[in-house]
C-alpha positions in Angstrom: -2.1 -0.1 -3.9 0.7 1.8 -1.9 2.5 4.6 -3.2 4.3 3.5 -6.2 8.0 4.4 -6.4 10.1 4.4 -9.5 13.7 4.8 -10.5 16.7 2.4 -11.5 18.9 0.0 -9.3 22.0 1.7 -10.5 22.9 5.1 -9.7 22.3 7.7 -12.9 24.3 10.2 -14.3 25.5 12.9 -11.7 24.4 16.4 -11.7 26.6 19.0 -13.7 28.7 19.8 -10.8 28.4 17.8 -7.8 27.1 19.9 -4.7 29.7 20.9 -2.2 27.9 19.4 1.1 28.2 21.5 4.3 30.1 19.6 7.2 28.3 16.6 8.5 26.6 16.7 12.0 28.9 15.5 14.8 28.5 12.0 15.6 30.2 8.8 15.6 32.4 7.1 12.7 30.4 6.5 9.8 31.4 4.8 6.6 29.0 5.1 3.6 27.8 2.0 1.8 26.2 1.1 -1.6 22.2 0.7 -0.9 22.3 -2.4 -2.9 25.2 -3.9 -1.4 23.7 -7.4 -0.7 24.0 -7.2 3.0 22.5 -3.8 3.2 19.7 -4.9 0.8 18.9 -7.7 2.9 18.9 -6.0 6.2 18.7 -2.1 5.4 17.7 -0.9 8.9 20.8 -1.0 10.7 23.0 0.7 8.1 19.8 3.5 7.4 19.7 4.4 11.3 23.5 4.9 11.2 23.3 7.2 8.0 20.3 9.0 9.7 21.9 9.6 13.1 25.1 10.6 11.3 23.3 13.1 8.8 19.7 13.3 8.1 20.5 14.9 4.8 23.2 13.6 3.4 25.1 14.1 -0.1 26.0 10.6 -1.3 28.9 10.8 -3.7 28.3 7.1 -4.3 24.5 7.3 -5.4 25.1 11.0 -6.7 21.9 12.1 -4.9 20.9 13.7 -1.3 19.9 11.0 0.9 16.9 12.4 3.3 16.5 10.0 6.1 15.3 12.3 8.7 11.5 12.3 9.7 11.4 16.2 9.7 13.5 17.0 6.6 11.7 14.0 4.4 8.2 15.8 5.5 9.6 19.1 4.5 10.6 17.4 1.0 7.1 16.1 0.8 5.3 19.6 1.4 8.0 21.7 -0.5 7.0 22.3 -4.3 10.8 22.8 -4.7 10.9 19.0 -4.8 9.6 17.8 -8.0 8.1 14.2 -8.7 8.9 14.8 -12.8 11.5 12.2 -13.5 10.5 10.7 -16.8 13.7 12.0 -18.4 16.1 10.3 -16.1 14.5 7.0 -16.9 14.6 7.5 -20.5 18.4 8.4 -20.3 19.1 5.0 -19.0 17.4 3.1 -22.1 20.0 1.8 -24.3 20.7 3.4 -27.6 19.5 -0.1 -29.2 16.3 0.2 -27.9 15.2 3.9 -28.2 12.9 3.3 -31.4 10.5 1.9 -29.0 11.1 4.4 -26.3 9.0 7.6 -27.6 5.5 6.2 -27.2 6.2 4.3 -23.9 7.7 7.2 -22.1 4.7 9.4 -23.4 2.4 7.0 -21.7 4.7 7.3 -18.3 4.3 11.1 -18.5 0.7 10.6 -18.2 1.2 8.8 -14.7 0.2 10.9 -11.7 3.5 9.8 -9.7 5.5 11.6 -12.6 3.5 14.8 -12.5 3.6 18.1 -9.9 1.0 20.3 -8.9 -1.4 21.6 -10.6 -1.2 18.7 -13.3 -1.2 16.2 -10.7 -4.0 17.5 -8.8 -6.3 17.6 -12.2 -5.3 13.9 -13.1 -5.8 12.8 -9.4 -9.5 14.3 -9.1 -10.6 12.1 -11.9 -10.4 9.2 -9.4 -10.9 10.9 -6.1 -14.5 9.5 -5.6 -13.9 6.0 -6.7 -10.8 5.7 -4.5 -12.6 7.2 -1.1 -12.9 4.4 1.7 -16.5 4.3 1.4 -16.6 3.5 -2.4 -13.8 1.1 -1.8 -15.9 -0.7 1.0 -18.3 -1.9 -1.5 -15.5 -4.4 -2.2 -15.1 -5.8 1.2 -17.3 -8.9 0.9 -15.9 -9.8 -2.5 -12.2 -9.7 -1.2 -13.3 -11.5 1.6 -14.5 -14.3 -0.5 -11.7 -14.2 -2.9 -9.3 -14.4 0.1 -10.9 -17.7 1.4 -11.0 -19.1 -2.0 -7.3 -18.3 -2.8 -6.5 -20.0 0.7 -8.6 -22.8 0.2 -7.0 -24.0 -3.2 -3.5 -23.1 -2.0 -2.9 -22.9 1.6 -4.2 -26.4 2.7 -3.5 -26.6 6.4 -0.4 -28.9 7.2 1.0 -28.3 3.9 4.0 -26.3 3.0 4.4 -23.8 0.4 5.4 -20.1 -0.8 3.0 -17.6 0.8 4.2 -14.8 -1.9 3.4 -17.1 -5.1 0.4 -19.0 -3.2 -1.7 -15.9 -1.7 0.4 -12.6 -1.8 0.8 -12.4 -5.3 -2.7 -13.9 -6.9 -5.2 -12.5 -4.5 -4.1 -8.5 -5.1 -4.1 -9.6 -8.9 -7.6 -10.9 -8.7 -8.9 -8.2 -6.9 -7.6 -5.3 -8.9 -8.8 -7.2 -12.1 -12.2 -7.2 -10.8 -12.0 -3.7 -9.7 -10.7 -2.6 -13.2 -13.2 -4.7 -15.1 -10.5 -7.1 -16.8 -12.1 -10.4 -17.8 -10.6 -13.1 -16.2 -9.7 -14.7 -19.7 -7.4 -11.8 -20.2 -5.6 -12.1 -16.9 -2.4 -13.9 -18.1 -1.6 -11.5 -20.6 -2.6 -8.5 -18.5 -0.3 -9.5 -15.6 2.6 -10.4 -18.0 2.5 -7.0 -19.5 2.2 -5.4 -16.0 5.3 -7.1 -14.7 7.4 -6.0 -17.7 6.3 -2.8 -17.0 7.7 -3.3 -13.5 10.9 -4.3 -15.1 11.2 -1.1 -16.5 10.2 1.7 -14.2 11.8 -0.5 -10.9 15.0 -0.9 -12.7 15.0 -4.6 -13.2 15.5 -4.2 -17.0 19.1 -3.9 -17.6 20.1 -5.6 -21.3 18.7 -4.0 -24.6 16.7 -7.1 -25.1 14.7 -6.7 -21.6 14.4 -3.1 -22.2 12.6 -3.5 -25.4 10.3 -6.3 -23.9 9.4 -3.7 -21.1 8.7 -1.0 -23.7 6.6 -3.0 -25.9 4.6 -4.3 -23.0 3.8 -0.8 -21.7 2.5 0.0 -25.1 0.6 -3.4 -25.2 -1.0 -2.5 -21.8 -2.0 1.2 -23.0 -3.5 -0.4 -26.2 -5.5 -3.2 -24.1 -6.9 -0.7 -21.6 -7.9 2.0 -24.5 -10.1 -0.9 -25.9 -11.3 -1.6 -22.5 -12.4 2.1 -22.2 -14.2 2.1 -25.6 -15.9 -1.0 -24.5 -17.1 0.6 -21.2 -18.3 3.7 -22.9 -20.7 1.4 -25.2 -21.6 -1.1 -22.4 -21.0 0.1 -18.6 -20.3 -2.5 -16.2 -19.8 -2.2 -12.2 -16.3 -1.4 -12.3 -13.7 1.5 -12.1 -13.5 2.5 -15.6 -17.1 2.7 -15.8 -17.6 4.7 -12.8 -15.1 7.3 -13.8 -16.7 7.6 -17.5 -20.1 8.2 -15.7 -18.5 11.3 -13.7 -18.0 13.2 -16.9 -14.4 14.4 -16.7 -13.2 12.3 -19.1 -12.9 14.4 -22.3 -13.4 17.6 -20.2 -10.9 18.3 -17.7 -8.8 15.1 -18.6 -8.5 13.6 -22.2 -9.3 10.1 -22.8 -5.5 9.5 -23.6 -4.5 10.8 -20.2 -7.1 8.5 -18.8 -6.0 5.6 -20.2 -2.3 6.2 -19.3 -3.2 6.7 -15.7 -5.0 3.6 -15.8 -1.6 1.8 -16.7 -0.3 3.1 -13.6 -3.3 2.0 -11.3 -2.5 -1.6 -13.0 0.8 -1.7 -12.2 1.1 -0.1 -8.9 -1.8 -1.8 -7.5 -1.0 -5.5 -7.6 3.0 -5.1 -6.9 3.1 -3.0 -3.9 -0.1 -4.8 -2.3 1.3 -8.2 -2.5 4.4 -6.9 -0.8 2.7 -5.4 1.9 0.8 -8.7 2.5 4.0 -10.7 2.6 5.9 -8.4 4.7 3.5 -8.0 7.2 2.9 -11.7 7.6 6.8 -12.2 8.0 7.1 -9.5 10.6 4.0 -11.3 12.6 5.9 -14.8 12.1 9.3 -13.5 13.3 7.5 -11.9 16.4 5.4 -14.9 18.2 4.2 -12.5 21.0 2.7 -10.0 18.3 1.2 -12.7 16.3 -0.3 -14.1 19.6 -1.8 -10.6 20.5 -3.6 -10.1 17.0 -5.1 -13.9 17.4 -6.3 -12.9 20.6 -8.1 -9.4 19.4 -9.1 -9.2 15.7 -9.3 -5.9 16.0 -5.6 -5.8 16.2 -5.5 -7.0 12.5 -5.7 -3.6 11.0 -3.3 -2.3 13.5 -0.9 -5.0 12.7 -0.9 -3.8 9.0 -0.2 -0.3 9.7 2.9 -1.2 12.1 4.1 -3.6 8.8 4.0 -0.3 6.7 5.9 1.5 9.3 8.3 -1.3 10.3 9.0 -2.8 6.9 6.8 -1.4 4.4 6.7 -2.5 0.7 8.3 0.8 -0.1 11.9 1.9 1.0 12.1 5.4 -0.8 10.9 7.6 -3.7 13.2 9.6 -5.9 12.7 13.3 -6.6 14.7 16.3 -8.3 15.3 19.6 -6.9 13.2 22.1 -9.2 15.1 24.9 -7.7 18.1 25.7 -5.2 16.6 25.8 -1.6 17.8 25.1 2.2 17.0 21.6 3.6 18.2 21.3 7.2 21.2 23.8 6.7 21.9 21.9 3.3 22.1 23.8 0.1 20.3 21.6 -2.5 20.9 22.7 -6.0 18.3 22.7 -8.9 18.8 19.4 -11.0 20.3 17.5 -7.8 18.7 14.1 -7.2 17.1 13.6 -3.8 16.4 9.9 -2.4 13.5 10.3 0.1 14.2 7.5 2.4 10.9 6.9 4.1 12.1 3.4 5.6 14.7 5.5 7.6 12.2 8.3 8.4 9.7 5.5 9.5 12.3 4.5 12.1 13.1 7.9 13.4 13.4 8.1 17.2 12.4 11.6 17.1 9.1 10.8 15.7 8.5 7.2 16.8 9.3 5.9 20.2 11.5 2.5 20.5 11.1 2.7 16.7 12.9 -0.6 15.7 10.4 -2.6 17.8 7.6 -4.2 15.9 4.4 -3.7 18.1 0.9 -4.1 16.8 -0.2 -2.2 19.6 1.7 1.0 18.5 -1.9 2.0 17.3 -0.3 4.9 14.9 -0.9 5.5 11.4 1.1 8.6 11.2 3.8 6.6 9.3 5.0 7.4 5.8 4.3 4.1 4.3 1.7 5.6 1.9 3.4 8.9 1.3 2.1 12.3 2.6 0.6 15.5 0.9 0.0 16.0 -2.6 1.3 12.6 -3.5 -0.5 10.6 -0.9 -1.4 6.9 -2.0 -4.6 7.6 -3.8 -5.0 3.9 -3.5 -4.5 3.2 0.4 -8.3 2.3 1.2 -8.0 -0.3 -1.4 -4.6 -1.7 -0.3 -5.5 -1.5 3.3 -8.9 -3.4 2.7 -7.0 -6.3 0.7 -3.9 -6.7 3.3 -6.3 -6.8 6.3 -8.6 -9.4 4.8 -5.7 -11.4 4.0 -3.7 -11.3 7.2 -7.1 -11.8 9.2 -8.0 -15.1 7.5 -4.3 -16.4 7.3 -3.5 -15.4 11.3 -6.9 -16.7 12.6 -7.9 -19.2 10.5 -4.8 -21.0 10.2 -3.3 -21.5 13.8 -0.4 -23.7 12.4 0.9 -21.1 10.1 4.8 -20.7 10.7 7.8 -20.3 8.6 9.4 -23.1 6.7 13.3 -23.7 5.9 16.0 -23.1 7.6 17.5 -20.2 5.6 16.6 -16.4 6.2 14.4 -14.9 3.6 15.8 -13.5 0.6 15.0 -9.8 -0.9 15.2 -8.7 -4.4 17.8 -6.3 -5.1 16.2 -2.7 -5.3 16.6 0.6 -4.4 12.9 1.2 -4.1 11.2 -1.7 -3.1 11.0 -3.9 -0.1 10.1 -7.2 -1.8 10.8 -10.8 -0.8 11.8 -13.3 -3.4 9.7 -15.9 -1.8 8.3 -16.6 1.6 8.5 -20.5 2.7 5.7 -21.4 5.1 4.1 -24.1 6.7 0.2 -23.4 6.6 
């Protein structure tokens, strides 16, 4: 479960008055491009490097937002309380008028997600899960994850066959693990993951038509109702799962209401599967496109974890997160005003040459976990340990036990159009 980023795939309404940005830094010729331009979406890093070199804090008239691409100013934003994560309002503003009748409860649920709250609310909500997400607690699931990985690969990745690694492995494996971890019975899996996918359409901006919004809003409510029922069941009959463990901690009904707890579970359910799937697929793609790095991992299994960390830095599942200025403040010499939207482009910051040597090179020997692939500070991904556990298990088995693993097809991989996520549409391979 990596840090979840949310927003729309089209620019939202501009602030009341667009800021008057200071002059750009000296540099070469630069022409702004729309981040969802198909060429930029498919291969964003050349453009993001040029944007960062031109101005690491850039006012974009196209996106009506500040694009923060430099590592240092982005770190400033992640530390500064003037940069707010509360952005449920803009999401609701994007809902077509005809779908508004379904929106009030759905957006009340979203307002309980940790990712949409600032301190001290964020801290209060997060503390409920702190022990269950610690690396030592997550380690209990290592054996299950490894067994599940081999079972899925045995069914879907037969050596010598061809297939779509995203559909065969990268999507179903995290879904299987997260359902087990949350305590969702296997029989309920199809409905549970359908609701999650439709919630993704809402918060990641794929929903565009009124009908799609209605489906997404109702799915979020259905997911909330389902998890509320599961919480009631676990109160009466505790099991070995996340819900039972948190309930046993005694905070629910004390520091956090049961309604808030259920709302946060909907965030966990959504964020875990999607971003971990993309982490697996993107890391495997990077290894297959760099045979020398793949060989290095096969020679030394301890490098699998390093490969996953480098995958997070080099081409991670999250390109950016969206924030709002809570008050006027100065950022790297730029006057940011209250209400301004801010795109914190971690994909660019993770390739900033002022922070990383030879940043456009994919190297499993880099050995650095100081990337921003899981965020930083108060909003550092609470599920990072579980995401790492799953991704390392899958990549380890794939690259070491499938020596014939290679890309298939003669076309470059296609990427989903998204401002926020870095997600393949498919990953054709030969197992």
